[in-house]
C-alpha positions as CSV (number, residue, x, y, z in Angstrom):
1,X,38.7,-15.4,36.5
2,X,37.2,-18.9,36.9
3,X,34.0,-20.1,35.1
4,X,31.9,-19.8,38.3
5,X,32.8,-16.2,38.7
6,X,32.1,-15.4,35.1
7,X,28.7,-17.1,35.4
8,X,27.8,-15.2,38.5
9,X,28.7,-11.8,36.9
10,X,26.8,-12.7,33.8
11,X,23.7,-13.8,35.8
12,X,23.8,-10.5,37.9
13,X,24.0,-8.5,34.7
14,X,20.9,-10.2,33.2
15,X,19.0,-9.8,36.5
16,X,19.8,-6.1,36.7
17,X,18.8,-5.4,33.1
18,X,15.8,-7.7,33.0
19,X,17.3,-10.1,30.5
20,X,16.3,-13.4,32.2
21,X,13.9,-14.7,34.7
22,X,15.0,-17.3,37.3
23,X,12.9,-20.5,37.0
24,X,10.7,-20.9,40.1
25,X,8.6,-23.9,41.1
26,X,5.1,-23.9,39.7
27,X,2.5,-26.5,40.4
28,X,1.5,-28.7,37.4
29,X,-2.0,-27.2,37.4
30,X,-0.5,-23.7,37.0
31,X,2.2,-24.2,34.4
32,X,1.2,-24.2,30.7
33,X,3.0,-25.6,27.7
34,X,2.3,-25.6,24.0
35,X,3.0,-28.9,22.1
36,X,6.3,-29.4,20.4
37,X,4.7,-29.7,17.0
38,X,2.0,-27.8,15.1
39,X,0.3,-30.9,13.8
40,X,-2.1,-33.3,15.6
41,X,-0.5,-35.2,18.5
42,X,-0.1,-39.0,18.5
43,X,2.3,-41.1,20.4
44,X,4.4,-44.2,19.8
45,X,5.4,-44.5,23.4
46,X,4.1,-43.0,26.8
47,X,5.6,-42.2,30.1
48,X,6.8,-45.1,32.3
49,X,6.5,-47.9,29.8
50,X,8.3,-51.1,30.8
51,X,11.8,-51.2,29.2
52,X,14.9,-53.3,29.9
53,X,16.3,-52.1,33.2
54,X,14.5,-48.7,33.1
55,X,11.3,-46.9,32.7
56,X,10.6,-45.1,29.5
57,X,11.3,-41.6,30.7
58,X,9.1,-39.5,28.5
59,X,6.7,-39.3,25.6
60,X,7.5,-40.4,22.1
61,X,5.8,-38.1,19.6
62,X,5.1,-39.5,16.2
63,X,6.3,-37.5,13.2
64,X,4.5,-39.1,10.4
65,X,7.3,-41.5,9.6
66,X,9.6,-38.6,8.5
67,X,12.5,-36.7,9.9
68,X,13.1,-32.9,9.8
69,X,9.8,-31.7,11.5
70,X,10.3,-28.4,13.3
71,X,10.4,-28.9,17.1
72,X,9.0,-25.9,19.0
73,X,9.9,-24.6,22.5
74,X,7.1,-25.4,24.9
75,X,7.3,-22.1,26.8
76,X,9.8,-19.3,27.6
77,X,13.2,-20.4,28.9
78,X,16.7,-21.1,27.6
79,X,18.8,-23.9,26.1
80,X,20.7,-25.5,29.0
81,X,22.7,-28.3,27.4
82,X,23.5,-29.4,23.9
83,X,24.8,-32.9,23.1
84,X,25.6,-35.4,20.3
85,X,25.7,-39.0,21.6
86,X,25.6,-42.5,20.2
87,X,22.7,-43.3,22.7
88,X,20.3,-40.5,22.1
89,X,21.6,-38.9,18.9
90,X,21.3,-35.1,18.7
91,X,20.0,-34.0,22.1
92,X,18.8,-30.6,23.3
93,X,18.0,-29.7,27.0
94,X,15.7,-26.7,27.7
95,X,15.2,-25.1,31.1
96,X,11.8,-23.3,31.3
97,X,10.9,-20.3,33.5
98,X,7.9,-22.1,35.0
99,X,10.0,-24.6,37.0
100,X,10.3,-27.5,34.5
101,X,13.0,-28.8,32.3
102,X,12.9,-30.9,29.1
103,X,15.2,-33.1,27.1
104,X,14.5,-33.5,23.4
105,X,16.2,-36.7,22.0
106,X,16.8,-38.3,18.7
107,X,16.8,-35.0,16.8
108,X,18.1,-34.9,13.2
109,X,19.7,-31.4,13.5
110,X,20.1,-28.3,15.6
111,X,19.3,-24.9,14.2
112,X,21.1,-21.5,13.9
113,X,24.0,-20.7,16.1
114,X,23.7,-23.9,18.1
115,X,24.2,-26.0,14.9
116,X,27.3,-24.0,13.9
117,X,28.8,-24.2,17.4
118,X,28.3,-27.9,17.6
119,X,29.9,-28.6,14.2
120,X,32.9,-26.3,15.1
121,X,33.4,-28.2,18.3
122,X,33.2,-31.6,16.6
123,X,36.1,-30.7,14.3
124,X,38.0,-29.1,17.1
125,X,37.7,-32.2,19.3
126,X,37.8,-34.5,16.3
127,X,34.8,-36.4,17.8
128,X,31.3,-36.8,16.6
129,X,30.2,-37.1,20.3
130,X,30.4,-33.7,22.0
131,X,28.7,-31.8,24.8
132,X,28.2,-28.1,25.4
133,X,26.8,-26.4,28.6
134,X,25.9,-22.8,27.6
135,X,25.7,-20.0,30.2
136,X,22.1,-19.6,31.5
137,X,20.3,-17.3,29.1
138,X,23.0,-17.6,26.4
139,X,20.4,-19.2,24.1
140,X,17.0,-17.9,25.3
141,X,13.8,-19.4,23.7
142,X,10.3,-18.1,23.3
143,X,7.1,-20.1,23.3
144,X,6.7,-21.8,19.9
145,X,10.2,-21.0,18.7
146,X,11.8,-23.6,16.5
147,X,14.7,-25.0,18.5
148,X,15.6,-28.2,16.4
149,X,14.4,-30.6,13.8
150,X,13.0,-34.1,14.7
151,X,14.9,-37.2,13.6
152,X,15.8,-40.8,14.1
153,X,19.3,-40.6,15.6
154,X,20.8,-42.7,18.4
155,X,19.0,-45.8,19.6
156,X,15.9,-45.1,17.6
157,X,13.7,-47.6,15.7
158,X,11.9,-45.0,13.6
159,X,11.4,-41.2,13.2
160,X,10.0,-39.6,16.4
161,X,10.7,-37.1,19.1
162,X,11.4,-38.3,22.6
163,X,10.5,-35.7,25.1
164,X,11.6,-36.1,28.8
165,X,10.2,-33.6,31.3
166,X,11.6,-32.9,34.8
167,X,10.5,-31.0,37.8
168,X,13.4,-28.5,38.4
169,X,13.2,-28.5,42.2
170,X,13.4,-32.3,42.5
171,X,15.0,-33.5,39.2
172,X,12.2,-36.1,39.1
173,X,11.1,-37.4,35.7
174,X,7.4,-36.5,35.4
175,X,4.7,-37.4,32.9
176,X,4.4,-34.6,30.3
177,X,1.0,-35.9,29.1
178,X,-1.2,-33.9,31.5
179,X,0.1,-30.7,29.9
180,X,-1.2,-31.8,26.5
181,X,-4.5,-33.4,27.5
182,X,-6.6,-31.0,25.5
183,X,-4.7,-31.9,22.3
184,X,-5.0,-35.7,22.7
185,X,-8.0,-37.7,21.5
186,X,-8.3,-40.9,23.5
187,X,-11.4,-42.8,24.7
188,X,-9.8,-46.2,24.8
189,X,-9.3,-47.9,28.2
190,X,-6.3,-50.2,29.1
191,X,-6.7,-53.9,28.5
192,X,-5.3,-56.8,30.5
193,X,-3.8,-59.9,28.9
194,X,-2.9,-62.2,31.8
195,X,-2.2,-62.6,35.5
196,X,0.6,-64.2,37.5
197,X,0.7,-65.3,41.1
198,X,3.9,-65.4,43.2
199,X,3.9,-67.8,46.2
200,X,6.4,-66.4,48.7
201,X,9.4,-68.8,49.3
202,X,8.6,-71.1,52.2
203,X,5.4,-69.2,53.0
204,X,2.9,-69.9,50.3
205,X,1.9,-72.2,47.4
206,X,-0.2,-71.8,44.3
207,X,-1.8,-75.0,42.9
208,X,0.3,-76.9,45.5
209,X,3.5,-75.5,44.0
210,X,6.0,-72.9,45.3
211,X,6.8,-71.7,41.7
212,X,5.3,-68.5,40.3
213,X,2.7,-69.3,37.7
214,X,0.9,-67.4,34.9
215,X,-2.8,-67.7,34.2
216,X,-5.1,-66.5,31.5
217,X,-7.8,-64.0,32.4
218,X,-10.4,-66.7,32.2
219,X,-8.7,-69.9,33.5
220,X,-10.4,-73.1,32.6
221,X,-9.5,-74.7,36.0
222,X,-10.0,-73.0,39.4
223,X,-6.9,-71.2,40.8
224,X,-6.0,-72.5,44.2
225,X,-3.5,-71.2,46.7
226,X,-2.5,-71.3,50.4
227,X,-0.4,-69.1,52.5
228,X,1.3,-65.8,51.4
229,X,1.1,-64.9,47.7
230,X,1.6,-61.9,45.5
231,X,-0.3,-61.0,42.4
232,X,0.7,-59.4,39.1
233,X,-1.0,-58.4,35.9
234,X,0.1,-57.9,32.3
235,X,-1.8,-55.1,30.8
236,X,-1.4,-52.3,28.2
237,X,-3.0,-49.0,27.3
238,X,-4.2,-48.1,23.8
239,X,-5.2,-44.9,22.1
240,X,-7.8,-44.0,19.5
241,X,-6.8,-44.4,15.9
242,X,-3.3,-45.9,16.3
243,X,-2.1,-49.5,16.7
244,X,0.6,-48.8,19.4
245,X,0.3,-50.2,22.9
246,X,1.4,-48.2,25.9
247,X,2.1,-48.6,29.6
248,X,-0.7,-48.4,32.1
249,X,-0.8,-45.2,34.3
250,X,-2.7,-46.6,37.3
251,X,-3.2,-50.1,38.6
252,X,-5.4,-50.8,41.7
253,X,-5.8,-54.2,43.2
254,X,-8.7,-55.0,45.6
255,X,-9.2,-58.3,47.4
256,X,-12.7,-58.9,48.8
257,X,-13.6,-55.2,48.1
258,X,-10.6,-53.9,50.1
259,X,-7.8,-52.1,48.3
260,X,-4.4,-53.7,49.0
261,X,-2.1,-52.1,46.3
262,X,-2.0,-49.2,43.9
263,X,0.7,-48.2,41.4
264,X,0.6,-44.7,39.8
265,X,3.2,-44.1,37.1
266,X,3.5,-40.3,37.3
267,X,7.1,-39.7,38.5
268,X,10.4,-41.3,39.4
269,X,14.0,-40.3,40.1
270,X,17.1,-41.4,38.3
271,X,18.0,-43.5,41.4
272,X,14.6,-45.3,41.2
273,X,15.0,-46.2,37.5
274,X,16.4,-49.7,37.9
275,X,13.8,-50.5,40.5
276,X,11.6,-51.4,37.5
277,X,13.4,-54.8,37.7
278,X,11.9,-55.3,41.2
279,X,8.4,-54.1,40.3
280,X,8.1,-56.1,37.0
281,X,8.6,-59.6,35.9
282,X,8.9,-59.5,32.2
283,X,5.8,-57.5,31.1
284,X,3.9,-58.3,34.3
285,X,3.5,-55.5,36.9
286,X,3.6,-56.8,40.4
287,X,1.0,-55.7,42.9
288,X,3.3,-56.2,45.9
289,X,6.5,-54.5,46.9
290,X,9.7,-56.3,47.5
291,X,11.4,-55.3,50.8
292,X,14.4,-53.5,49.1
293,X,12.2,-51.6,46.6
294,X,11.6,-48.0,47.6
295,X,9.9,-46.9,44.3
296,X,7.6,-44.1,45.3
297,X,5.0,-44.9,42.6
298,X,4.1,-48.1,44.5
299,X,1.6,-48.0,47.4
300,X,0.6,-51.0,49.5
301,X,-2.3,-50.3,51.9
302,X,-2.7,-53.7,53.7
303,X,0.3,-53.5,56.0
304,X,1.9,-56.5,54.3
305,X,3.6,-54.9,51.2
306,X,0.6,-55.8,49.1
307,X,1.0,-59.6,49.7
308,X,-2.2,-61.6,50.3
309,X,-2.7,-64.1,53.1
310,X,-4.8,-67.0,51.9
311,X,-5.6,-68.7,55.2
312,X,-9.3,-69.7,54.8
313,X,-10.8,-72.4,52.6
314,X,-13.1,-70.0,50.6
315,X,-13.1,-67.9,47.4
316,X,-11.0,-64.7,47.5
317,X,-12.3,-62.1,45.0
318,X,-9.5,-60.2,43.2
319,X,-10.5,-57.1,41.2
320,X,-8.0,-55.0,39.2
321,X,-8.9,-51.5,38.1
322,X,-6.8,-50.2,35.2
323,X,-6.7,-46.4,34.3
324,X,-4.8,-44.4,31.7
325,X,-3.6,-40.8,32.2
326,X,-6.8,-39.5,30.6
327,X,-9.1,-41.4,33.0
328,X,-10.3,-44.2,30.7
329,X,-10.9,-47.2,33.0
330,X,-11.4,-51.0,32.8
331,X,-11.7,-53.8,35.3
332,X,-10.4,-57.4,35.6
333,X,-12.0,-59.9,38.0
334,X,-10.7,-63.3,39.0
335,X,-11.0,-65.7,41.9
336,X,-8.4,-67.5,44.0
337,X,-9.8,-70.4,46.0
338,X,-8.2,-71.0,49.4
339,X,-7.2,-74.7,49.5
340,X,-5.2,-76.0,52.5
341,X,-1.9,-77.4,51.3
342,X,1.5,-78.2,52.8
343,X,4.1,-75.4,52.6
344,X,7.6,-76.8,52.8
345,X,10.3,-74.6,54.3
346,X,13.0,-73.4,51.9
347,X,15.9,-75.9,52.0
348,X,19.0,-74.0,50.8
349,X,22.6,-73.9,51.7
350,X,23.1,-70.8,53.8
351,X,26.3,-69.7,51.9
352,X,24.2,-69.3,48.8
353,X,21.4,-67.2,50.3
354,X,22.0,-63.5,49.8
355,X,20.0,-61.2,52.1
356,X,18.7,-58.0,50.7
357,X,19.4,-56.0,53.9
358,X,23.0,-57.2,54.5
359,X,26.4,-57.1,52.9
360,X,26.9,-60.4,50.9
361,X,30.3,-61.8,50.1
362,X,30.9,-64.9,48.1
363,X,34.3,-66.4,48.0
364,X,35.0,-69.5,45.9
365,X,38.2,-70.8,44.4
366,X,39.0,-68.3,41.7
367,X,36.0,-66.1,42.5
368,X,35.4,-63.0,44.7
369,X,32.0,-61.2,44.7
370,X,30.9,-58.4,47.0
371,X,27.2,-57.3,47.0
372,X,26.8,-54.2,49.3
373,X,23.7,-53.7,51.4
374,X,20.6,-52.6,49.5
375,X,21.8,-53.8,46.1
376,X,19.2,-56.6,46.1
377,X,15.5,-56.0,46.2
378,X,14.7,-59.3,48.0
379,X,16.5,-62.3,49.4
380,X,18.1,-64.3,46.6
381,X,18.4,-68.1,46.8
382,X,21.3,-68.7,44.4
383,X,21.4,-71.7,42.1
384,X,25.2,-71.7,42.1
385,X,27.4,-73.9,40.0
386,X,30.9,-74.0,38.5
387,X,31.9,-75.5,35.2
388,X,35.5,-76.3,34.3
389,X,35.9,-77.1,30.6
390,X,39.3,-78.4,29.5
391,X,41.5,-75.7,28.1
392,X,39.4,-72.8,29.5
393,X,41.5,-69.9,30.9
394,X,39.0,-69.5,33.8
395,X,36.2,-71.4,35.4
396,X,32.7,-70.5,34.3
397,X,30.7,-69.4,37.4
398,X,26.9,-69.6,37.4
399,X,25.9,-67.3,40.2
400,X,22.3,-68.1,39.4
401,X,20.6,-69.9,36.5
402,X,18.3,-66.9,35.8
403,X,19.4,-63.3,36.0
404,X,18.8,-61.5,39.3
405,X,19.1,-57.7,38.8
406,X,21.2,-55.6,41.1
407,X,20.4,-52.0,41.9
408,X,24.0,-50.8,41.3
409,X,27.3,-52.0,40.2
410,X,29.0,-54.7,42.3
411,X,32.6,-55.9,42.3
412,X,33.4,-59.3,40.7
413,X,36.9,-60.9,40.4
414,X,37.6,-64.1,38.4
415,X,40.9,-65.8,38.7
416,X,42.8,-67.1,35.6
417,X,43.7,-70.8,35.4
418,X,46.2,-70.1,32.7
419,X,47.6,-67.3,30.6
420,X,48.0,-68.3,26.9
421,X,48.7,-64.6,26.1
422,X,51.1,-62.2,27.8
423,X,49.2,-59.2,26.6
424,X,46.6,-58.8,29.4
425,X,44.7,-56.1,27.5
426,X,43.2,-58.9,25.3
427,X,41.4,-60.5,28.3
428,X,37.9,-59.6,29.3
429,X,35.2,-60.8,31.6
430,X,32.4,-62.3,29.6
431,X,28.8,-62.8,30.5
432,X,27.3,-66.0,29.3
433,X,23.8,-66.1,27.9
434,X,21.2,-68.9,28.3
435,X,22.4,-70.4,25.0
436,X,26.0,-70.1,25.8
437,X,26.8,-67.0,23.8
438,X,29.4,-64.8,25.4
439,X,29.2,-61.0,25.6
440,X,31.8,-58.5,27.0
441,X,31.5,-57.1,30.5
442,X,35.0,-55.5,30.2
443,X,37.4,-55.6,33.2
444,X,41.1,-55.2,33.9
445,X,43.8,-57.7,35.0
446,X,45.2,-57.4,38.5
447,X,47.3,-59.9,40.5
448,X,46.0,-63.0,38.7
449,X,42.4,-61.9,38.5
450,X,40.2,-60.2,36.0
451,X,38.3,-57.5,37.9
452,X,35.1,-55.8,36.8
453,X,31.7,-54.7,38.1
454,X,28.3,-56.4,37.3
455,X,24.7,-55.3,37.5
456,X,23.1,-58.7,37.7
457,X,23.7,-62.1,39.1
458,X,24.1,-64.4,36.1
459,X,26.9,-66.5,34.6
460,X,30.4,-65.2,34.0
461,X,33.8,-66.3,32.8
462,X,37.0,-64.9,31.2
463,X,37.6,-64.8,27.5
464,X,40.3,-63.5,25.1
465,X,39.7,-61.2,22.1
466,X,42.6,-61.0,19.6
467,X,40.4,-60.7,16.4
468,X,40.3,-57.2,15.0
469,X,37.1,-55.6,13.8
470,X,35.9,-55.7,10.2
471,X,35.3,-52.6,8.0
472,X,32.9,-52.9,5.0
473,X,32.3,-50.0,2.6
474,X,28.6,-49.7,1.8
475,X,27.8,-48.7,-1.9
476,X,31.2,-47.1,-2.5
477,X,30.4,-46.4,-6.2
478,X,27.6,-44.0,-5.0
479,X,29.8,-42.0,-2.5
480,X,30.5,-39.3,-5.1
481,X,27.0,-38.9,-6.4
482,X,25.3,-39.0,-2.9
483,X,28.0,-37.0,-1.1
484,X,27.9,-39.6,1.7
485,X,30.6,-42.1,2.7
486,X,29.2,-45.0,4.7
487,X,31.0,-47.9,6.4
488,X,29.7,-50.9,8.4
489,X,32.1,-51.6,11.2
490,X,31.6,-54.9,13.1
491,X,33.3,-56.7,16.0
492,X,32.0,-60.1,17.1
493,X,33.3,-60.1,20.7
494,X,34.0,-56.9,22.6
495,X,32.3,-54.5,20.2
496,X,33.5,-51.3,18.6
497,X,34.9,-48.9,21.2
498,X,36.2,-46.1,18.9
499,X,36.6,-45.0,15.3
500,X,38.4,-42.3,13.4
501,X,38.2,-41.3,9.7
502,X,40.3,-39.1,7.5
503,X,40.0,-37.8,4.0
504,X,43.2,-36.9,2.2
505,X,45.0,-37.1,5.5
506,X,42.7,-34.6,7.3
507,X,40.2,-35.5,10.0
508,X,36.7,-36.3,8.6
509,X,33.6,-36.0,10.7
510,X,32.3,-39.5,10.7
511,X,29.4,-40.3,13.1
512,X,27.0,-43.0,14.0
513,X,23.7,-41.2,13.3
514,X,21.6,-44.3,14.1
515,X,22.9,-46.8,16.6
516,X,20.5,-49.5,15.5
517,X,22.1,-49.7,12.0
518,X,25.5,-48.9,13.5
519,X,26.7,-47.4,10.2
520,X,29.6,-44.9,10.3
521,X,28.6,-42.0,8.0
522,X,30.4,-38.9,6.7
523,X,28.4,-36.2,4.9
524,X,30.9,-34.6,2.5
525,X,31.2,-30.8,3.0
526,X,33.1,-28.6,0.5
527,X,34.3,-26.5,3.4
528,X,36.4,-29.4,4.5
529,X,36.9,-31.6,1.4
530,X,37.8,-30.0,-1.9
531,X,35.2,-30.9,-4.5
532,X,36.2,-32.0,-8.0
533,X,38.7,-34.8,-8.0
534,X,39.9,-38.1,-6.5
535,X,40.2,-38.5,-2.8
536,X,41.5,-41.1,-0.3
537,X,39.4,-42.0,2.8
538,X,41.0,-43.9,5.6
539,X,39.0,-45.5,8.4
540,X,40.4,-46.9,11.7
541,X,38.2,-48.8,14.2
542,X,39.2,-50.2,17.5
543,X,37.4,-52.9,19.6
544,X,37.1,-53.2,23.4
545,X,40.4,-55.1,23.7
546,X,42.4,-52.6,21.6
547,X,42.4,-54.7,18.4
548,X,42.5,-52.3,15.5
549,X,41.7,-52.3,11.8
550,X,42.6,-49.6,9.2
551,X,41.3,-49.6,5.6
552,X,41.8,-47.2,2.7
553,X,39.5,-46.5,-0.2
554,X,39.5,-44.1,-3.1
555,X,36.5,-42.2,-4.4
556,X,35.7,-39.3,-6.8
557,X,33.7,-36.3,-5.7
């Protein structure tokens, strides 16, 4: 009997005997949730904050700087997925009967049968990272039930609970804050910190220049422009009694008392996540929509994607309205003076202009790049260059001097000029940062080329990694008294790809509880390590090119 059949029989049994309700779509105003904690709510992060390459997908609940706070179920439902990952630490997904789902991230521990099942699987798979998908209803939860303990695991900079909420029918990320409004004290409105204007290439100028420019809220000199421009604002929200700053829920731009643009950060899909790279420039939120950006939270109402036509020599009155999710509101006003100026057409070699709505192929000696349609958000005018340093195994290709984000992965191949090593697993495609530092993109060798996929147009070359990682024991004299074995594993080039530890020749459950520190930790358990004597711990770490280091240490416990 396959798993699908088992699941169907189990589901039918539960329905017949009233053991489970099927989640049905419920409008937000009808669904109710209790908070995940029984203490006053404060946040360290809110929904939709600007993060690198993605929106912040949920709410970060503060836990008083400590771990181990009981996390409660928000309503009736069931645990739908259980994970331990390096990225989000201990993770628990819950499907609720009211049509919503949540993901609880950065937990310190699971509870009850779930905790035991996870640990058993970790030893069975000999892996700290594991995933379990229980049958629907296998782990039912009641409103307020303790389902886990809060923590600081994964990529976490301090103790907190990250709570993602999804609409079950659409799988959209949605803002959980409206469900907890009555529990949140906030009378502080968002505040702006600066504005930026974007003259469109070959179609507009700001201050006689076709470069985008940032301005303070109260510029000392008049802002002048001519032609087609876009506006952007840097602003943050704040809450009563805490020092954190948050993303702004609603931004409205009016020009001469007519609304031209509105952003409402209330939902997005996984496919829309990287579109944050199109909507934002650094911490500035654009008030116009690039042609390849289909992010639903952006709304242009002037028929021109929110772009402003400055075609009269007069003042244009810009007014921003900023609102948070609780309705607190502020306004920002500034003036752009129309001043006639020459707008030069874009002079650029056609080969290095990538169109957002077409397939783009770049073929150069030793380079092949394919950018499928809709991977760019706007036309890209590449500042392309090639550098050939003596002795390099490949040319260094500058696709553009500043990074241009792509919506998905695109194929890149770089040819080798020479092969100083026969072992091709030691080669990797390297991205090159603005200061020349290389970082691994990965890739595989095939027919004279290193092939990989990239997610931004930047600078790339090929490098070799033959240096094994380093393993450093941390406070080994305290291992016996603390019952914790801790290593620092570090690799300068391609990073640590895997690790495995044993104690007295048997698998030991080492993990990376916090990926910011990166420490490999084993909590000694008398069920797996005999207490009272001398032991040998062996740790092996492997980097992205297969270089391996093994170290042995003795300790008494």
